N, C-alpha and C positions, 0 to 999 in steps of 0.2 A: 391303184394309181402309183406307177414307179416314181422313184426321186432321181434328182441329178447330183452327181458327185463329180468334183474336179480333180483329175490326175494330171499334175503338171509335167512335163517331160523335158524341160530345159536342160537339166543335167544329164539327160540321155541324148534326145534328138537335137536339142539346141547345140551342144558342144560337138557334134558331128558335123556341123557347118564348115563348109571349106573356108580356109583362111581365118577361122576363129577359135578360141579355145578358152578355158577358164582355169585358174589355179584350184587346186583341192581346196583351200581355206574360202575361196569365192564359192565354190559349190557348196561348202558346209553352210556359208551364210545365206545363200539362198533357200536352203532347207529351212533354216531358222525364220526366215522372214515368211516362206509359205507355210510353214506351222502357224505363225501369227495371223496370216490371212484367212486360216480355216480351209486350207485346200485338204481334201481327203488324202491324197498321196503324191509322194514325189517319186517319180522313177529316177532314182539317184545315181544310177551309173551302172557300169559293166563287171560284174563279178568274176567273169572269167578272164578279165584284164589284169595281170600282175600288178601294174602301177596303180590300179585303183583300189587294191586290196586294203591297204590301211586306212585310205580316207572311209571306204564303206563300213569297214569294221568301227571305226571311230564313231561314225554317225550312228550306227546302232548301237553303240555305248551311251551316246547321248540320249538316245531313246529308252534305254534301261534306266538311264538316270533321271528320265522325266522332263529332260530339257526339249526333246524333239517328240512331244506328244500334243494331241492325240494324232498327229500326221502319221500315215504309213510309209514306209520307206520300201519300194519295190525295184529289184534288179532287173536287167533284160539281158537275155541270153538266145540263141539260136534253139530252135525247137528239136535238140538232140539229146540223147541220153548222156553222150559224152561231155557236152557243154554243162547240163546240170552238174554232173559228177564234179566238173572243174570249178564250178561255181562253188559248190560245197568246200571243196578242198582250199580255195582261197579266202571264202568268206563263211565259215561254218556256223555263225550265227544267224545268217540269212532266212527269213521266213517267208518272204512274197517274192514271187519269180513271174515274170511275163515271158513267155515262150513264143518265139518268132519264127514263122515259116512261110515262104511264098506259096500262094495258092491259085493264081491265074494261069490260065495256058501259056500266056506269053512269057511268063518268068518261069514256070516248070520248064518249059522247052528252052527258054533263051539262058537261063542260068545253069540248069542240069545238063543240058546239051543233049536230050534224047535219053539220058541214063535213068530218068525217073518219071513215072506217072502218077496220076492222082491216087491210086492206091497206095503207092510208096509214100507219098505226102502224109496221108492219114495215117500209115504205119509208123513213120517217124514221130508224128506228133503224139500220138497216143503212148509211144514208148517213152517219149519225154516228158510227158504227164505222169505215167507210172512211175519214173524213176524220180519224179520231184516227190511225190507222195511218199515213196519208200524212204527218203531222205529227210522227211519231216517237214516239207514246205507246207505252210498253214494256207495261204491263199495264191492259187494259181491263175493266171490269166494266160490265153492263148491268143496269139496275134495272127491273123490272116493277111500277110502282106499282100498289096494290090489286090485287096478285096473288091474294089470298084469295077475291076476288069475280071472278076471271076465270075463264073456262071452261078446264079443261084442254086441250081442243082447241086453243086459241088459244095457250096457255101453251107447249105443245110446239112448235108452229109458231115462236113468237117465240123460244124457246131455241135452236132448230135452225138458225134463220135468223143468230141472234147468233154462234153457235160458227162456222158456216160462214164467216162474214165476219172472224173473227179474235178475238172476245170470249173472254176467259178464265174468266168466270164470271158466272153470272146471278144477281140478286139477287131473292129470292122475298119482297115486301114485304107483309105483313100491316098495311096503312096504317091500318085502322080498328080493329085488334085483333078482327077477326071471327071468326078461326079458333079451334079448340079443340085440345087436344093430340092427339086422335085424328084430326081432319081434316087437320091440318098435318104430321103424320107421314104419313100415307097420301099425300098430294098431293105433297110434297117427294121422298119415296121414289120414286113412280111418274115423276116428273119427271126425277129424277137418272137412274134406269134407262134410261128411252126415249130420253133425249137425250144422255147421256154428258158431261155437263157438270158442273163444279163449281158449287155453289149456296151463296149466302149467305142467310142467314135474319134478316130485320129484322122485328121485331115491336113492336107499340104495345100499351099497358096499358089500353084502354078497358073491358075486361071483367075486367081483374084478372089476366090469364093471360099476361103477356108473358114473363116467365121461363119458365114450363112450356111456351108453345108454342115458344119459341126452342129450348129443349133437345130438345123432341120433333121439330120439324121438322129440326134438325141430325143426330139420330139416324137418322132416315128418310133422310137424304142419304147418311149414313156407311154404313148398312145396304145401300145400294144401290151401294156401292163408289166413291163421289166424296168429294172433301174438302168439309167444310162451313166456311164462314165466318160465323160467329156475330157479329151486330152488338149492340152494347151500349152503352149512355151510364151515366157516372159517377153513383152515386145515383139512377139511374133517371130523370134529368132529360131532359124531352122534350115534343115538342108534346103538348097536352090532358094525358092522365092519365100522360104518360111511355113510356118504352121499357124494355127489358129492363135490369135492372141488373146493372152490370159484376161486382160482388163477389158478388152472389146467385148469378150464372151460374156463376162460377168454382168457388165453394163447393159448389153442386150437381153439377158434372162430377168435383170431388175427393173429396166426402164422401158423395153419396147412394149408396144400396144397388148394390153391384158395379159403379157406373158407371164408376170409373177402371180397373178390370180389362178392361174391353172397349174403351173410347173413349180415345184418346189425344189429347193436344194436339201440334200440329206444331211447337211451339217452347216451351221451359221458360216457365212463367208463374210469378212471384215474387208469392206471396201476401201475403208481409211488408210489401208496398207499400200494401195495402188501407187501413189506417187513415190513413196520409199523405195518400194522394191524395183519398180520401173527405172528409177533413177540409178539405183545400185547397180542393177543388170546392165545398164547403158554403159556406166563407168568401168564395170569389170571385164565386160566384152570389148570395150573401146569402140562401141557403136552409137553413133548419136540416135536420140529418139527422133523420128520423122517429125516435122513440124505440125503436120496435119494428123498425128496420131489420136485415136479417139481417147477423150479423157485426160491423157498425160501429154500431149504434145503442146509445143509452146504456143500454138495458135486456137488450142481447144476452147479457150475461154476468151480469145483476143477478137475486139471488134473495132473496126475504121470507117466502115460505111456510116454516114449520118444517119440514116434510117435505122440501122441496127444499134449503134450507139446510143441514139435517142431512146429507142425501144427498150433496151437491156437497163438503161439508167432508170427508167420509169417501172419497169418490173422485170428481174432477170428472166423470168419464165416467159417472156415474150421471145426471147432468142437463145435460152439456155434450156436444154431439156433436163439437166440435173445440176446440182451445186457442186462448185468446185472443191467446197470444204469436205464434201463426202469422200473424195479421192484422197484426202489428207494433203490438199495443196492450200496455199494461201499464205504461208510464212515465206518471208523473202529469202532467196539464196544469197548468202554472204560469199563474196569475191574478194580474197585477200589482196589488197595494191601496195601494201607495205612490208615490212619484214615477215619471213615465213620461215618456219623450221618444218620440215618434212620428215618423216621416216624413211628410211632407205638401208639397203643391204651394208652401207658402211656407216650406219648412224653411230655416234658416240653416246656414252652415257651422259654426258651434259644436255645435249640437244634432244635425247629421248626423255630425261627427266623434265624437260621443259614442256614437251610436249603432252606427257602424261598428267603432269601437274595442272595444266589448263583444263583437263577433264576429270580433276579431283581424284585422281587414281594414285595412291601412294604406297609403298613397298615396305615391310618391315625391317629391312636392311639392305645393305649394299649386294649382297650375294643374291638376294630375290630380284632385284633390280636388273642385275647383270644376266641372270637366267632369262627373265622375261625379254630383255633387249636382244638376246641372242636368237630367242624365237621370233622376234619381229623382224631380224635381219634375214632369217631364212625364209619367212614368209614373203618378203620382199624380193627375194632372190627367185621365187616362183613366179609371182604376179608381176613383176616389172613395173611397179607403180607404187606410189605412196599409199600407205593403207588407210581407211577411212576409220573415224572414230569406233564405229561398231566393232570393227575387225580388231582393234586395240583392246577395247574392252573384253572382247572374247578371249584374246590371247592372255590377257592379265587374269580372267576369271577361270579359264580351263587349260592350264599349261600342258598337263599331260595329255588331254585330248589332241591339243595342237601338235604336241611333238609326235604324236602318232599320224596325225592329217599330214604334216610335213615330210615324213620319213619314207624315202622311196629306195628300194635296194635292186638295181639291176641283176638279172641272173648271172 
């Protein structure tokens, strides 16, 4: 029986969302939280993009230091040998790559404008895989973009060719949210059975079925005897209508009828991180958590109806499927209504020392305090918001790493 692994793609697909973005320090903090949560891999960015390179290299250094472990850090590139080469040039330490190429007739025709055929797509993919292996990439994933609109005949050819050349898993991308739970279960099961390759399931929410489709596709993969790599984003943030929500997926796997008795996670998942990571992502993206969001929405454990209130007061299990404390909820949120000193790009040493002192962070001398303050100023320049306590702690603890994360040099 295969197992389930969570691959969160917030730092890749989430940041591609129109009108949104994340500072590099925010992306790093999400990697720290995802690691604490027990996520198998963070697809942490684009190694072919110049402005990502210092952030990516700094996060790989954090992994070497044991801070970002056991989580894996995978980069996303187009499935071309040229992109692989460019990724290695900018981020020579990278060891995990996900190579992506369109496979549906619609996209082959619509994106390549008749210049490519299915055989050309196969050739490009295997050339990219071979290049990745030659550059020492240890874990290679191959993404079939628009897999849900790709013929099963070609998907199987694509998966078999990728496996033959050394790819470790295939990502089935429901790029437009076209599948439904029945179709994606059937297709992923057939694909896994007939190709013998582990499969990642990547679903979008255009029809409101991203979580259901993700689970159904993953169960098809596992029922076929392969490992399933579920793709999620925090708070479901992603292109257009978003992706499968991280917490909703985990809750469904842990709490849905008999699900956790048959299907197992490949590594322990710490659900108690849910509230913290969702709240931080909401703040960093500046996107409120929907009031009805599973597990972390303001109304997820709120009761007004007389019947419901009476029932939940007698026994919470009457109207709550799981305990709010399991998600790390329960502590009150404190809102400052009096004097408040915030970090900012124009902060001075007096206000900064006050903020850090409240967190019991001290410095050996004035020079060290000024050095950390300067990094905090630059972090505020990039984020355009006051930094949270965890960010300030991180900067004070790893100033050299933060300096690298904040450094961007245009060509």
